[in-house]
N, C-alpha and C positions, 0 to 999 in steps of 0.2 A: 516658113518658120525664119523669122527673122535672127538675126545672129550676127552682132558684130563683137571684134574684141578691142581693147585697145589697149595704148601703154600710157598710164596719166605720167611718167614724169619723163617721158619723149614727145612730140608730135607725131605718131607715126600710128595710120590705121589700118588696121589688116582683116581681111575680111576673108573669112575661109568656107571652104565650102568643097567638104569631103576630104581631098589630100589636095587641097589648091595651095599654091606656093606664095608666097606674101613676097615682095619686091622690097628689099630693106638695102640700106647703105652698106657698104663691102664692109662686115667686121672682121680682120685678118686675125684669127687664131690656132695654133696646131691642131686644134682640136674639130676648129671650125664649129664649134657650139656655140650659142649666143644661148646665155640664160636669163632671164626675164624675170626677175622677184616677184613681181606683184603684179598682174594683168587684169584687167575689168573684162565681165564678160557678158552680155546681155543675149541670154538666146529667150524668144516674145519676152516676157514682163518679168524674167527671172533674173534677177543681176546678182551673178554671183565671182568670186575672185579665185584665183589662181595660180601659181609657180610655172612656169613652163620651159621649156628647153627647144630651141631651134636650131634645125643642123643646115648648116651652110653647104651651098650645091660646092665643087671645086674650084669654080673661079669665082667664089662670095656674090653672085649675084640672084642669085634667090635662098629663098627660107623654107623648110617644110617644118611644121610641125613633129618634133620627137618625143616629147612626154610633155604631160602635163597632170597636176594634183590639186587638186580642190583644196580651199584654205576656209579654215572655219574660222571668218574673223569675228564672228560673236565673242567668243572667247579671251578675255582677258587677261593676260600672263605679268606682272607688278615686274616681276625680274625680265622681262624684254624690253624695260624702262628703266636703263643705267643712271639712278641719281647718286646722289652727293657725291660725284667723280671730282677725283684732285683733278685739273687739269695742268697746272701748273708744277706740280710737283714737289708742293713747298711743302706738304703733310699734311695741309688744313684743307680738307674737302667743302664739298658745297656751302653743305650743313651749317661747317662754322667761319666759314667766309663770311656767310650773310651774318651769323651772329655779331661780328665783330664787326662788320661795314654797318650794324643800324642799333648798335647800343649806344646809350645816350653819354658811356662813362668810359676809360680803358676798360679793359675785360680784363679777367684772370684768368687760368689756364691751370691745368688738371694735371701738369708736370713741368718741368724746366726745357719741357721738348719745342712747347707752345703750338700742339698739335690739338688739343684739345679746350675747348673754353670751359669755364666753372661758373665763373659769373660777370656779372657787367647790371645795365640796368636798359631793360625794354617797357617798351610802350606798345602795349596788343592793341590794334588797329579794331579788331575785332569785338572787343570787351569796353576797353578804354584805361583796363587796368596791368600797371605797371612790375614787372616782375624782375625779381635780381638773380636767381638760379638758373642758369640757363637749361638743368633737365627738368625744368618745368613747363617749358616751353618747345613744339610740333613745329619743323618746319611746314606750313602750309602750298601745298598747290593749288593759288587762286583757284585757276579749271582743273581739275584733278585729272590724275592720270587714266581714269578709267572711264572717266566723264570726255578724255580727250580721245580714247582710244575707240568709244563707242560713238564718236558725230565727224570720225573723220583720220585719224591718224592710225590706227589699226593697217592702214596701208605705209604707213611711212617706214623708213630704212629704221635700222638699228639706229643709224648715226643721229637722224631727224626725232628718233623720241627722245636719245639720248641727251639733246639738244636743249628739246622741249624740257626733260625732268633735273635740269639744271638750268634756266632759264631764270636768272634772280629779278625780270621782271612777271613775272608766274610765281616769285616765293615771296612769303611774309611768318615771322616768326609771331606765334600764337600760342595762345592758354590748348596745352595739349588735349582738353577735354572736349574746347571748340570744336577743335579739328575734327577727334574723332565724333564727333557730334554731327557735323557737317558732311563726313566722307566723302565719298560721291555725286552729293547733291547738287543740281543746280540751281541758278534762282530760284525758280516758280518754286524750289521746297525749301532752299534755306536762305534767310541774308544773314548779318551780323546783327549779334544782341545789341550792339550801338546802333542805333541807327544815325547817329551825325556820321558813320561812316560808308552808307549806302552809298550814294555818290560814288563815291571813291569807287568803291568796289564794282559797282556795273559799271566802271564807264571801264574798269581791270578788264572784266569780263568780253567787251566790245573790241578794245583795244586786239587781244591777245586772239580772242575767234577771229580777227579781219588779219592780224601779223600770221597766224599756221593757217588760215584758210580752214580754220572748222565752221561744222555746219550744227548751230545751237537749235534744238526741240523751239519747237511755235510756241509752247508755254514760257520756256528758259527767254524764248528774243521778245515777245509781248511784255513779259518782267523788266526786261533789260530795259528797254524803251520806255516802257509806265515812270519807273525811277529816274531816269534821264529828263522826260518832260520836267519832272517837277525839282530839277538840278538848276542851277546858276550856272 
């Protein structure tokens, strides 16, 4: 049986055989318990993911496996991807800050607090249409959250998921109907109706996939390459 465990976020390789101890750097804690949120394990040809706890010896020279819980990383929960955050605590969350920055004219707000955008002027890159009511627009994740989850993001920490979900480079103000039509589809299944935006759209996919080390499906990667081949 070929069995190995790997720590993706650290350069540790742990070989387990029965109750074998794994030699790790000292990690002094009062409980001597080291929590590993996500660990990749390959047993024969089956790849699984676990949340594990390692119990340290008294001198912290070795760790033994204290517990392991298998994680179902195929199950996507949108609540795990905290979006529309107000990082700077100015009452305008990511959605409204993007609406403000992308409007071609000064925006108006729903109240004197200046938290929620009401009107402006936005060019939807997906359709080429112009919109003046914020309520007609969705903020689209260029690489959808569900897609990111299934192509590498499932093992990310909550903090990285939140950064991805609020990354302005992955966000566009678009027609709400087109956003719903796109859903969690990749470029092989959905492209913007406006063909003039195809080059920029796949450039964004290529850039973001590299930025976050996401693994695109073969079909999506082929589509990205095919479109880019015809771009100037």
